[in-house]
Each structure stands twice: as structure tokens, then as C-alpha cells.
LUMLOLUM-494748 format. One line per 8 residues: number of its first residue (from 1); for each residue x, y, z of C-alpha. Coordinates in steps of 0.2 Angstrom, whole numbers, plus 5000, padded with zeros to 4 digits. Layout:
BEGIN
NUM	X Y Z | ...
***
This chain:
BEGIN
1	5458 5060 5170 | 5445 5048 5176 | 5436 5056 5192 | 5430 5042 5204 | 5415 5045 5214 | 5418 5042 5232 | 5402 5032 5237 | 5399 5025 5255
9	5400 5006 5254 | 5383 4999 5261 | 5386 4993 5278 | 5385 4974 5282 | 5372 4977 5295 | 5360 4985 5283 | 5361 4971 5270 | 5358 4959 5284
17	5343 4969 5290 | 5335 4972 5273 | 5338 4954 5269 | 5330 4947 5285 | 5314 4958 5281 | 5312 4951 5263 | 5316 4934 5270 | 5302 4937 5282
25	5290 4943 5269 | 5295 4928 5258 | 5292 4916 5271 | 5275 4923 5276 | 5270 4921 5257 | 5275 4904 5255 | 5260 4892 5252 | 5258 4879 5266
33	5255 4862 5261 | 5238 4857 5259 | 5229 4852 5276 | 5214 4843 5268 | 5205 4833 5281 | 5194 4823 5267 | 5186 4808 5271 | 5173 4802 5272
41	5158 4806 5268 | 5163 4824 5265 | 5177 4821 5254 | 5178 4827 5236 | 5185 4821 5219 | 5200 4827 5211 | 5196 4841 5200 | 5189 4832 5184
49	5173 4841 5182 | 5167 4846 5164 | 5153 4859 5160 | 5145 4860 5143 | 5131 4872 5137 | 5116 4866 5128 | 5111 4869 5110 | 5097 4881 5103
57	5085 4868 5096 | 5071 4868 5082 | 5058 4873 5094 | 5066 4874 5112 | 5081 4884 5115 | 5094 4877 5128 | 5108 4888 5125 | 5107 4897 5142
65	5107 4879 5150 | 5123 4874 5158 | 5127 4856 5164 | 5141 4851 5175 | 5147 4833 5179 | 5159 4834 5194 | 5169 4820 5190 | 5175 4813 5174
73	5191 4803 5176 | 5197 4790 5187 | 5179 4781 5188 | 5173 4765 5194 | 5156 4759 5199 | 5151 4774 5208 | 5141 4790 5209 | 5144 4806 5200
81	5134 4823 5205 | 5126 4831 5189 | 5121 4849 5192 | 5114 4863 5180 | 5109 4880 5179 | 5100 4891 5168 | 5086 4879 5164 | 5067 4883 5162
89	5058 4877 5179 | 5049 4859 5176 | 5031 4860 5172 | 5021 4852 5186 | 5015 4835 5184 | 5024 4820 5175 | 5034 4823 5160 | 5024 4838 5156
97	5039 4848 5151 | 5057 4856 5155 | 5066 4842 5163 | 5083 4832 5160 | 5086 4813 5154 | 5101 4805 5158 | 5109 4789 5153 | 5126 4780 5152
105	5132 4775 5135 | 5147 4765 5128 | 5156 4771 5113 | 5173 4772 5105 | 5172 4786 5093 | 5179 4802 5101 | 5165 4812 5096 | 5153 4804 5107
113	5142 4788 5107 | 5128 4783 5096 | 5109 4781 5103 | 5111 4762 5101 | 5124 4761 5112 | 5115 4769 5128 | 5107 4762 5143 | 5087 4768 5143
121	5072 4761 5142 | 5068 4750 5157 | 5065 4764 5170 | 5045 4763 5167 | 5033 4769 5155 | 5019 4783 5156 | 5002 4776 5151 | 5000 4777 5132
129	5017 4785 5131 | 5035 4780 5125 | 5043 4793 5133 | 5052 4781 5144 | 5055 4767 5132 | 5066 4764 5115 | 5051 4765 5104 | 5052 4779 5089
137	5042 4782 5074 | 5042 4794 5060 | 5024 4800 5064 | 5029 4806 5081 | 5044 4813 5075 | 5046 4819 5057 | 5065 4817 5058 | 5065 4800 5063
145	5070 4786 5051 | 5066 4771 5061 | 5049 4765 5062 | 5049 4754 5077 | 5062 4757 5091 | 5080 4760 5093 | 5089 4744 5098 | 5102 4743 5112
153	5118 4736 5105 | 5130 4729 5119 | 5149 4732 5120 | 5153 4715 5122 | 5147 4708 5105 | 5132 4700 5109 | 5116 4702 5099 | 5106 4718 5100
161	5089 4719 5109 | 5075 4713 5099 | 5060 4725 5105 | 5058 4742 5113 | 5055 4733 5131 | 5069 4720 5130 | 5077 4717 5147 | 5090 4705 5142
169	5104 4717 5147 | 5095 4728 5160 | 5080 4730 5167 | 5068 4742 5179 | 5079 4735 5195 | 5097 4738 5188 | 5096 4751 5175 | 5105 4768 5180
177	5095 4779 5168 | 5087 4794 5176 | 5070 4798 5166 | 5064 4813 5175 | 5074 4825 5183 | 5068 4841 5188 | 5073 4860 5187 | 5068 4871 5201
185	5060 4890 5199 | 5077 4896 5199 | 5082 4887 5185 | 5095 4875 5193 | 5094 4857 5198 | 5107 4844 5205 | 5106 4824 5205 | 5117 4810 5209
193	5120 4798 5195 | 5126 4780 5197 | 5140 4777 5183 | 5142 4758 5181 | 5160 4751 5176 | 5163 4735 5166 | 5162 4723 5180 | 5145 4729 5185
201	5138 4731 5166 | 5148 4720 5154 | 5137 4727 5141 | 5145 4744 5144 | 5161 4737 5146 | 5168 4753 5154 | 5187 4752 5161 | 5188 4735 5150
209	5206 4734 5140 | 5204 4737 5123 | 5222 4737 5117 | 5228 4721 5108 | 5237 4708 5118 | 5255 4715 5122 | 5251 4733 5121 | 5249 4745 5135
217	5232 4742 5142 | 5219 4755 5138 | 5203 4756 5146 | 5187 4758 5137 | 5179 4775 5141 | 5161 4778 5141 | 5149 4793 5142 | 5136 4801 5151
225	5124 4808 5140 | 5111 4822 5146 | 5095 4824 5135 | 5086 4841 5139 | 5068 4841 5137 | 5058 4858 5133 | 5040 4860 5130 | 5037 4855 5112
233	5035 4838 5104 | 5045 4834 5088 | 5031 4839 5078 | 5032 4857 5084 | 5016 4855 5095 | 5018 4862 5112 | 5012 4854 5128 | 4996 4863 5136
241	5002 4866 5154 | 4983 4868 5159 | 4979 4850 5154 | 4987 4838 5165 | 4985 4824 5152 | 4996 4834 5139 | 5013 4826 5140 | 5029 4824 5130
249	5026 4806 5122 | 5043 4803 5113 | 5058 4794 5118 | 5074 4804 5121 | 5082 4793 5109 | 5070 4799 5094 | 5079 4808 5082 | 5073 4826 5086
257	5076 4824 5105 | 5093 4815 5102 | 5100 4829 5092 | 5099 4840 5108 | 5111 4828 5117 | 5126 4833 5127 | 5139 4819 5129 | 5152 4819 5144
265	5167 4808 5141 | 5170 4796 5156 | 5188 4788 5159 | 5187 4773 5170 | 5201 4766 5180 | 5204 4748 5173 | 5194 4734 5178 | 5205 4719 5170
273	5216 4708 5178 | 5229 4720 5184 | 5244 4708 5189 | 5254 4698 5174 | 5253 4680 5175 | 5265 4670 5185 | 5265 4682 5200 | 5261 4673 5217
281	5244 4674 5222 | 5240 4675 5241 | 5222 4676 5249 | 5216 4690 5260 | 5198 4688 5268 | 5187 4697 5280 | 5178 4713 5285 | 5168 4723 5271
289	5174 4738 5279 | 5191 4735 5271 | 5186 4730 5254 | 5186 4746 5245 | 5205 4751 5253 | 5212 4733 5247 | 5202 4735 5231 | 5212 4751 5228
297	5227 4746 5234 | 5229 4728 5224 | 5236 4737 5208 | 5251 4745 5216 | 5254 4731 5229 | 5255 4720 5213 | 5269 4731 5205 | 5278 4734 5222
305	5279 4717 5230 | 5278 4705 5215 | 5261 4697 5224 | 5243 4695 5218 | 5233 4699 5233 | 5215 4692 5232 | 5201 4699 5243 | 5186 4690 5249
313	5175 4702 5260 | 5167 4685 5269 | 5166 4693 5286 | 5175 4694 5300 | 5172 4679 5309 | 5176 4670 5294 | 5193 4678 5294 | 5196 4674 5313
321	5193 4655 5310 | 5204 4656 5295 | 5219 4664 5303 | 5217 4652 5318 | 5219 4637 5307 | 5233 4645 5295 | 5247 4633 5291 | 5263 4635 5281
329	5252 4625 5267 | 5237 4637 5269 | 5244 4654 5271 | 5230 4668 5275 | 5229 4686 5279 | 5212 4691 5288 | 5205 4708 5291 | 5194 4710 5307
337	5187 4722 5318 | 5187 4712 5335 | 5203 4701 5337 | 5208 4684 5334 | 5207 4674 5350 | 5223 4669 5356 | 5224 4651 5363 | 5239 4647 5375
345	5251 4636 5366 | 5245 4642 5349 | 5256 4650 5336 | 5256 4670 5340 | 5245 4681 5329 | 5249 4700 5324 | 5236 4713 5323 | 5240 4728 5312
353	5228 4742 5310 | 5226 4747 5292 | 5209 4757 5290 | 5198 4768 5300 | 5179 4769 5294 | 5163 4764 5301 | 5145 4763 5296 | 5131 4774 5291
361	5114 4775 5289 | 5113 4781 5270 | 5095 4787 5264 | 5086 4793 5248 | 5069 4800 5252 | 5059 4810 5242 | 5042 4818 5239 | 5033 4825 5223
369	5031 4842 5231 | 5048 4843 5243 | 5060 4835 5232 | 5073 4825 5241 | 5077 4826 5261 | 5096 4833 5262 | 5097 4831 5280 | 5091 4819 5294
377	5093 4816 5312 | 5091 4799 5320 | 5092 4795 5338 | 5096 4776 5344 | 5077 4773 5348 | 5071 4778 5331 | 5084 4766 5324 | 5077 4752 5336
385	5060 4756 5330 | 5065 4753 5312 | 5075 4737 5315 | 5060 4729 5325 | 5046 4733 5311 | 5037 4742 5325 | 5029 4754 5313 | 5012 4748 5305
393	5018 4750 5287 | 5034 4740 5292 | 5023 4725 5293 | 5016 4716 5278 | 4999 4725 5274 | 4988 4728 5260 | 4973 4739 5257 | 4961 4727 5263
401	4969 4720 5279 | 4966 4726 5297 | 4980 4733 5306 | 4990 4719 5315 | 4988 4718 5334 | 5005 4717 5337 | 5008 4735 5331 | 4991 4742 5333
409	4991 4759 5340 | 5009 4762 5333 | 5012 4777 5319 | 5010 4771 5301 | 5029 4775 5298 | 5043 4786 5305 | 5036 4801 5296 | 5021 4801 5307
417	5031 4797 5323 | 5031 4812 5334 | 5048 4809 5339 | 5054 4809 5320 | 5045 4824 5318 | 5052 4833 5334 | 5069 4829 5328 | 5066 4834 5310
425	5053 4848 5310 | 5055 4853 5294 | 5049 4837 5287 | 5034 4837 5298 | 5023 4837 5284 | 5032 4827 5272 | 5019 4812 5273 | 5005 4826 5267
433	5014 4826 5250 | 5009 4807 5246 | 5013 4792 5257 | 5028 4785 5250 | 5025 4769 5241 | 5044 4761 5244 | 5055 4756 5259 | 5048 4763 5275
441	5059 4752 5287 | 5078 4751 5286 | 5087 4740 5275 | 5099 4729 5284 | 5113 4717 5277 | 5110 4698 5279 | 5123 4687 5289 | 5134 4690 5305
449	5147 4703 5306 | 5157 4713 5320 | 5149 4730 5311 | 5132 4723 5315 | 5137 4721 5333 | 5143 4737 5333 | 5126 4745 5329 | 5117 4735 5340
457	5129 4739 5355 | 5125 4757 5350 | 5107 4755 5353 | 5112 4746 5370 | 5122 4759 5375 | 5108 4773 5376 | 5095 4771 5389 | 5080 4776 5378
465	5084 4764 5365 | 5086 4751 5378 | 5070 4753 5386 | 5061 4752 5371 | 5070 4736 5365 | 5065 4730 5384 | 5047 4733 5379 | 5044 4749 5388
473	5033 4761 5377 | 5041 4778 5372 | 5034 4794 5378 | 5020 4795 5365 | 5014 4776 5369 | 5023 4767 5355 | 5028 4749 5359 | 5040 4738 5351
481	5033 4724 5339 | 5029 4711 5351 | 5037 4697 5339 | 5053 4704 5345 | 5051 4702 5362 | 5062 4688 5371 | 5077 4692 5358 | 5088 4701 5371
489	5089 4714 5361 | 5091 4727 5375 | 5105 4716 5383 | 5113 4703 5371 | 5129 4712 5369 | 5136 4698 5358 | 5120 4700 5344 | 5130 4700 5327
497	5114 4699 5314 | 5097 4706 5311 | 5082 4696 5315 | 5067 4698 5306 | 5054 4688 5317 | 5037 4694 5312 | 5029 4680 5303 | 5014 4689 5296
505	5008 4687 5279 | 4995 4695 5267 | 4990 4696 5250 | 5000 4706 5238 | 4994 4724 5237 | 4979 4726 5225 | 4976 4707 5225 | 4963 4710 5238
513	4950 4714 5225 | 4955 4703 5212 | 4941 4691 5206 | 4941 4674 5196 | 4960 4670 5199 | 4965 4655 5209 | 4982 4655 5220 | 4983 4674 5223
521	5000 4678 5229 | 5005 4682 5247 | 5019 4689 5255 | 5029 4692 5270 | 5041 4702 5280 | 5057 4699 5269 | 5047 4702 5252 | 5042 4720 5260
529	5059 4723 5267 | 5072 4711 5258 | 5089 4710 5266 | 5103 4717 5257 | 5118 4706 5250 | 5130 4716 5260 | 5134 4735 5265 | 5139 4739 5247
537	5124 4732 5241 | 5113 4743 5253 | 5122 4758 5246 | 5119 4754 5228 | 5100 4751 5232 | 5099 4767 5241 | 5107 4776 5227 | 5095 4768 5215
545	5080 4772 5225 | 5074 4754 5224 | 5076 4742 5239 | 5069 4727 5229 | 5053 4724 5238 | 5039 4715 5229 | 5023 4717 5236 | 5011 4724 5223
553	5000 4712 5213 | 5001 4717 5195 | 4985 4709 5185 | 4992 4716 5168 | 5009 4707 5169 | 5012 4692 5159 | 5014 4682 5174 | 4998 4686 5184
561	5004 4682 5201 | 5019 4693 5200 | 5025 4704 5213 | 5033 4720 5209 | 5038 4738 5214 | 5029 4754 5214 | 5037 4766 5202 | 5042 4784 5209
569	5041 4792 5227 | 5057 4783 5231 | 5059 4781 5249 | 5075 4772 5255 | 5085 4770 5269 | 5099 4757 5274 | 5113 4753 5284 | 5129 4755 5274
577	5149 4758 5277 | 5155 4776 5277 | 5164 4772 5261 | 5150 4765 5250 | 5140 4780 5255 | 5155 4793 5248 | 5156 4783 5233 | 5139 4783 5227
585	5136 4801 5235 | 5123 4796 5248 | 5115 4809 5260 | 5119 4800 5278 | 5109 4802 5294 | 5117 4813 5309 | 5117 4800 5323 | 5116 4805 5342
593	5131 4800 5351 | 5134 4797 5370 | 5136 4816 5373 | 5119 4821 5365 | 5127 4828 5348 | 5121 4823 5331 | 5137 4819 5319 | 5139 4812 5303
601	5155 4801 5297 | 5169 4813 5293 | 5187 4813 5295 | 5187 4822 5311 | 5172 4813 5318 | 5179 4796 5314 | 5195 4800 5321 | 5187 4807 5336
609	5178 4790 5337 | 5195 4782 5337 | 5202 4793 5351 | 5187 4787 5362 | 5190 4768 5360 | 5198 4758 5373 | 5209 4742 5372 | 5199 4726 5368
617	5199 4715 5384 | 5203 4699 5374 | 5218 4709 5366 | 5226 4725 5372 | 5234 4730 5354 | 5216 4730 5346 | 5206 4745 5349 | 5188 4740 5353
625	5172 4752 5346 | 5163 4759 5360 | 5148 4770 5357 | 5145 4773 5375 | 5162 4783 5376 | 5157 4793 5359 | 5157 4810 5366 | 5159 4827 5360
633	5160 4825 5340 | 5165 4808 5340 | 5156 4796 5328 | 5147 4783 5338 | 5147 4770 5324 | 5168 4771 5320 | 5177 4756 5318 | 5196 4750 5315
641	5200 4737 5304 | 5216 4726 5309 | 5226 4715 5297 | 5228 4698 5307 | 5240 4684 5304 | 5247 4670 5311 | 5268 4668 5312 | 5263 4649 5308
649	5266 4652 5290 | 5281 4650 5278 | 5294 4664 5278 | 5289 4669 5260 | 5270 4671 5264 | 5275 4680 5280 | 5287 4692 5270 | 5273 4696 5258
657	5259 4697 5271 | 5271 4710 5280 | 5274 4720 5264 | 5255 4720 5262 | 5254 4728 5280 | 5268 4740 5276 | 5261 4748 5261 | 5243 4748 5269
665	5250 4758 5283 | 5261 4768 5271 | 5257 4775 5253 | 5240 4767 5256 | 5235 4780 5269 | 5236 4795 5254 | 5218 4799 5251 | 5213 4801 5233
673	5205 4792 5218 | 5219 4784 5210 | 5226 4766 5211 | 5235 4763 5228 | 5226 4778 5236 | 5214 4777 5251 | 5197 4781 5244 | 5185 4793 5252
681	5176 4787 5266 | 5192 4781 5276 | 5201 4791 5288 | 5219 4791 5287 | 5227 4781 5301 | 5233 4790 5316 | 5253 4791 5316 | 5252 4780 5332
689	5242 4766 5323 | 5253 4767 5308 | 5268 4764 5320 | 5260 4749 5328 | 5256 4742 5311 | 5275 4744 5306 | 5280 4735 5321 | 5266 4721 5318
697	5274 4718 5302 | 5291 4718 5309 | 5286 4704 5320 | 5276 4694 5307 | 5292 4695 5294 | 5303 4689 5308 | 5291 4674 5313 | 5290 4680 5332
705	5282 4691 5343 | 5292 4699 5358 | 5286 4692 5375 | 5275 4707 5378 | 5269 4709 5361 | 5252 4702 5366 | 5252 4712 5382 | 5258 4729 5380
713	5260 4743 5391 | 5242 4744 5397 | 5244 4763 5398 | 5249 4764 5379 | 5242 4748 5370 | 5250 4750 5352 | 5255 4767 5354 | 5236 4772 5358
721	5232 4781 5371 | 5221 4769 5381 | 5211 4783 5389 | 5204 4791 5375 | 5195 4808 5378 | 5195 4815 5395 | 5183 4805 5407 | 5174 4820 5411
729	5169 4824 5392 | 5154 4834 5388 | 5137 4827 5392 | 5127 4844 5388 | 5110 4842 5381 | 5107 4826 5391 | 5090 4824 5400 | 5091 4819 5419
737	5079 4804 5414 | 5095 4797 5404 | 5112 4789 5408 | 5127 4793 5400 | 5122 4781 5385 | 5108 4793 5379 | 5099 4809 5379 | 5081 4815 5375
745	5076 4818 5358 | 5076 4836 5364 | 5094 4836 5368 | 5109 4847 5360 | 5111 4844 5342 | 5122 4851 5328 | 5139 4854 5325 | 5144 4865 5341
753	5160 4856 5346 | 5165 4868 5359 | 5165 4856 5373 | 5173 4842 5363 | 5186 4833 5375 | 5203 4842 5372 | 5211 4825 5368 | 5202 4820 5353
761	5211 4821 5337 | 5210 4830 5321 | 5216 4825 5304 | 5230 4831 5294 | 5244 4828 5282 | 5259 4819 5288 | 5277 4816 5283 | 5281 4805 5268
769	5281 4788 5273 | 5296 4775 5273 | 5291 4770 5254 | 5293 4790 5248 | 5275 4794 5246 | 5268 4809 5254 | 5254 4803 5267 | 5240 4811 5274
777	5242 4805 5292 | 5232 4809 5308 | 5241 4813 5323 | 5231 4806 5337 | 5240 4813 5352 | 5240 4832 5347 | 5228 4845 5342 | 5238 4851 5328
785	5240 4843 5311 | 5258 4844 5304 | 5251 4858 5291 | 5245 4868 5306 | 5262 4865 5316 | 5271 4872 5300 | 5259 4887 5298 | 5262 4892 5316
793	5282 4890 5314 | 5281 4901 5299 | 5273 4914 5309 | 5285 4913 5324 | 5300 4914 5310 | 5292 4928 5304 | 5290 4936 5320 | 5308 4932 5324
801	5315 4938 5308 | 5306 4955 5307 | 5312 4958 5325 | 5330 4953 5319 | 5329 4965 5303 | 5322 4978 5313 | 5336 4978 5325 | 5349 4977 5312
809	5342 4994 5303 | 5339 5001 5320 | 5359 4999 5326 | 5366 5011 5311 | 5352 5023 5315 | 5355 5024 5333 | 5374 5026 5330 | 5371 5041 5319
817	5360 5049 5330 | 5372 5046 5345 | 5385 5054 5334 | 5375 5069 5329 | 5372 5073 5347 | 5390 5072 5352 | 5398 5090 5354
***
């Protein structure tokens, strides 16, 4: 007979209670969606970093050296960070031992490139040395099989170079080689290396399609090669650390040195035409601030809209003129910062926000003793001094010319300016390390633009800068260059270019003592301080540490009247866009805003800058940059770019441009490095601006704007809080001698944002767009990102479930206790 045990069945309430507790724990452990607010300049690459360890060489042991390249995939023309540890400290002096040489190479062999495929040898030469050239010989290196030089063989099939210093393909102004990278006393080092794609350097061909016609495109990979140098020459002789003339004299391309190389494969985004032939082509033109975004979107737009959209960053004014004159025979989408002027009786123009970014001041300043400056603070007045060439060394000079009267008594450069040194005390003695030989003014782009007007408006909103631009001296007696008087720089709010009014010319530096030579060269202010082609060009020149100035007379050159740059001691600063600064890994200055805070362009500060904006008086649906309202942690040079289109276009064109807007404001707002994503340097559009863009796209496709489309609710233009931050925003740190537009140089600085206006927004991840792509959407109306809200809900749910579970368990227990106490 089977005996059945009479076990009590579990009570449903216990199951519920235990289940609730388990559920609470599981909810607490669930990972939240990422809440990265990567922008801009503090954004980061997807994880494709690669680390390699050095080799034990014939004479020098590099087996403890570990080199890391921070990004090796989805590359374009940009900067990548190369860092290392475990190296021997660099011997003081040039090329005297223990340093790294870095170059870019092409090559289809999976094991790496050969030395004929590498860009090197144009970066300057030590006297009597081939270290920085392609020259090799068996006398200097017993392992070398060549007796003259290593030619460069380009990827495009053209003829190889014919001599050691052949600049046919690359020269001192465009080479990206780095021939002397120091290792610090702790064995570490770090540099930003400019990689070039097949558009910038067709002789490398990186990213060019190598697959036969009709096959899946295969972008050509390239290589980053690091050659560590020790203290031994290939002959085994060691550099004498006590003899300054004892240097390494062989090229890194020489056989023994080349054998120590570390090669990192680099995979590039395609640079070929990404739209199949036959696709309809439609032009887009306008602001340079949107160029990188549109470049990233173009491949996905081609596949998702069946349209090839071109982009010409010809400037905002050109875009406005084009949009105003658009007809059904000449379709156009323009991208602008300020709105297109609406004329009564003319076709309506829609304005759709597509990108949030801004200007930045990028810099690359180094000294032979302290290395590169990592941080820099600038006030509007300091920037005004640079733009007006008010420092002595920013006016043409040479060793024999007297100080020009119009800047006499002013500091030699900003390094000598008491205001600069007070603001940046850690660099007060920087000039004592040796006067920099390169750019001491601020490189600026040529032409007219809305972004240039934004920078002048920032200066004009600050009382100290405004006073200086009006001719008043600063507290230390420095005055504006008198040639810039009378230009209205202090009050002309429509100013949209950078004048260079100083007519001074002098003999080339070094030519003042030349004898027996006729027609010695002279130079003027644009040779000392050349314009950049645009904001991107300014960032690229800054990354290279070469401003392209031509002030030095070189009697040894073939052309004896040649002017060229001094090598070494790179000192470069430029007005750039935040996206290009991020793209090339530039350091950016912290700029003082209207509340006296020093801020850099980041996702958070750019979005706070957007929140500070008010509707444009010319179009309430367009937010106008207003540096005077940039308080708290708002970045003062923030701008929103708008896609503007006339409804006076054919239905097919209107539909195509509406789809462009929808993509830009939808999937195109996902930050990342891949095609179709929002490049780092931009902040994702706040949700209300995205909604405004969707509405504008619908109006454009329909071909009609509602009657109130040009004059929405003044309290909510385009869904944006017109009030921005609370009007009583923080002004702590201002001096009594300044108005709301500026503070003294001793005002509060740094990252304390405890007084930031509560209405300023933060960046975050948003919900999926209509197209289904996960978006990183900033909510401009709340203080929480969607991820933060989910986190709060999660913990609330945890508490509720825990209490529910506890109650469920407590019920049976209390009932049992009650039964025990019953007689």
C-alpha cells in the first residue's frame, strides 16, 4: 500500500509575495538604456581601439612599450589618438634618443605595408642628418640593401618619387607624418595623429573602392605605422647623452629601424560615389555648420529616399538668396542660421531645425619644456585683442624693424599679456621656454557668414570687449590697433567678416642682413596671419600645427626670395566649428559667457545655449543665437542650423526635400561614427525642435503653410520655450564694473553649475523615431533624460513591489500569530 504524504499546499499569497520580491530584485538589476550625452568635443569613438606591444630589437629593447590607437574603424579624414606606456624617457634635445615616429601608409597586404607605401620624409631635416628624410645607405645601416633612398610609391598607380626630398605627392605643408614624439619621464606619451582619406590624399587611396565593377564595394584599408627609436644607431653605436650634437641620423625607413615598426590596420568609410547611377540629384547648400552632418547622412538618404543629395557649404547668405529665388525649374534646399526673409506676396518658406552645434576656438600650443597646453581660458576681450592684431608680434615685424607706432607699448603676444597670464596662471612662464615662432594671432576664415556675426555679437555683448573695441585701453594700458578704429567693431551687429586692416609691410624675417641680393622680399599681415579657407580648414591647420604663414627669408632655398614657415615650436589657434574640433581631436578654449562662467562646447552646454535663445525678430519659428543670454553653463557660441525651402517647387522636389528633413530630424539625430549617424560635435536636437522639423516637412510636402505658420504662438514658437532660462539666471562672479554682458577677468570660472538656470536642458536618449531608429533625443522642457525617467520609475516600481511582497508575506504570518493567541 502506497502511503501519500499529506503536505500542506503553498498558499497563493505566499507565491504572490515571493514572486513580487523576486520581480523587484530583477527590475532593480535590469540595465538601463545608455544615457550618454556625447557631443561634441567630449564625445568618443565606438570601441575599435587596438593595442600592440613593441619588439626586442637588435640593440634597443622595446618589449615593454605598449602603443594604443584609439580608433581603427569607420575612419575618414580626422584625428586619432595614439598613446603609449612603458617607453624609455626621451633624451633632452632633438632626435637624441627614445622617441616615436608615426606615419600613414597604404597597402593591401594583410600583414601590413612595405616602406615604399608610407608617407614620410617631408617634415623637415636636422642639419647633416637623414632622420626626417627617405635617404638610406648601407654605410649608415649594415642591414640596408639600398644605396640611395626609399622611393614613395603611390596607391593611384602614378610614378614613384625620384629623390629623397621629392615633394610630388606630399610636402611640408600637407604631410601628416610625425617625426618626433616625446616619451615623458613616467614612460608615457600621447599625440593626436591626422589620418587622411582618399579624398584628401589620393596617393594613399584610403577608403577608395578596390572591388571590381559590379561587386560589393570594398573600401581600401590603410595603416598607421609607429617606429620606436631607442638610443642606438643601426651600426650599434649609442647616442652620447652628454653631447648635444650626438643624434640619431638614420631614417625610420632604413632597414634596421623599419624592422622595429608596429603596424595598425585602419578601416575607412567609403569615399566613392555611394549613389547608383540614375538617381535623381537635388542640390542642398548653405552653412558649413551642417556640412559634416549632411556628409554622414548622404549615403543613407540615397538608399532610403532614392535621391542623391549634394551639399555645397557656400554659406548662409548664398543659401538664403537661392531659396528666395527657387522655382519649379530650379529646386533647392538651403541650410542657414538666420532665417530667409519673407517678402509679402512671395511663396512661403518653411524652416526646419536640423542640427545643433556652434563655433569653437581650437588651439595647438606647445613649448619645448612644458609640452602642449591642455587647457585654455579666454575672455571676449582677449579674443577682441587677437582679432584686431593689437599685439606687437601679430603685426608684420622682423629682427631689425622698430615696433610699429600703432601697437607700441602693447604686449609682444598674448603670452605676455597680464590678462592672459592672470586667467591662465599655469602658463604665465610659457614664453620663457622660447618664443614661439609660428602663429601668435587667431586664424579666421575668409568670407561672410552668420557664424562670424555670432562671434562678433559675443564680443559686443561683453562690456569689457566692447570698451576695448571702441578704443578704450584695458586696465593694463593695452590699446586696440589704431588701424581698426572706425570700423564699428563695438556696435555693428551686422558685421559678418573678419577685417585685416593693418597695411604694415616689412622685409622677410632674416632678410634684413642679407647683402648683394636685389628685390628682397617683404610681407604683410595676410602673409603673417593667412585667412583659412573655412572653419574646417582652420581645424585642419591647427591639427597640423602649421598656419601656412610665410614670413622667413631663406637664403639657402633654390628660390632665394622664398618665404616659408619656421619648423618646430608649434603655436596655432583658430576659429573653428565644434564638429571639426572633435573630428581632429583639438583642444578647445573655455569661453566666458554672460554669467562669468568659462564653458566649452559639449552636449550639455550646447543644449543650454539653445534653451537660452529667443525667437528671431524676422521669423518667430527660428531661434536666434544670443550670447548675452547665455548664462549658467550655456555655451555662448551655440547655433541651430535650419533647412529652409520654398513651397514654390514641384511636388516631387518638395517630397524629396521633406524626406531629407524627416531623416535629418529623425534617424539622423543618432550620434555615432557610421554613415547616417550624427557626427560627434553636434548635440541631438531637443524633442520640440524635432517636432517642429516634422511639421515643416509636412507643410513643405503639402506645398502650403497654415495661415499662422509664419507667426506661431509667441509663447511657444515652433514648440520651443521662447523665454529660455529664467530671466533671473545666475550672474555670480560679475564685477560691479561690468554689465550683464561681461565680467572681470577675475570672475568666477570653472565647472560649477549649481547656479545654472533650472530651465536649461540636458541631453539624453529619446524614443525611437517614426523610421524606427533609436534616437539620442534631448528634451528641452524637462530636467530629466528619458533614461533618467526610466531609472526613477524603476526604483519606484522596486519600492512598490517590495512593499507588496512584504505585505503578502506578512498577511499569513499575522494570521498564524492571531490563531496562536486565540484560546
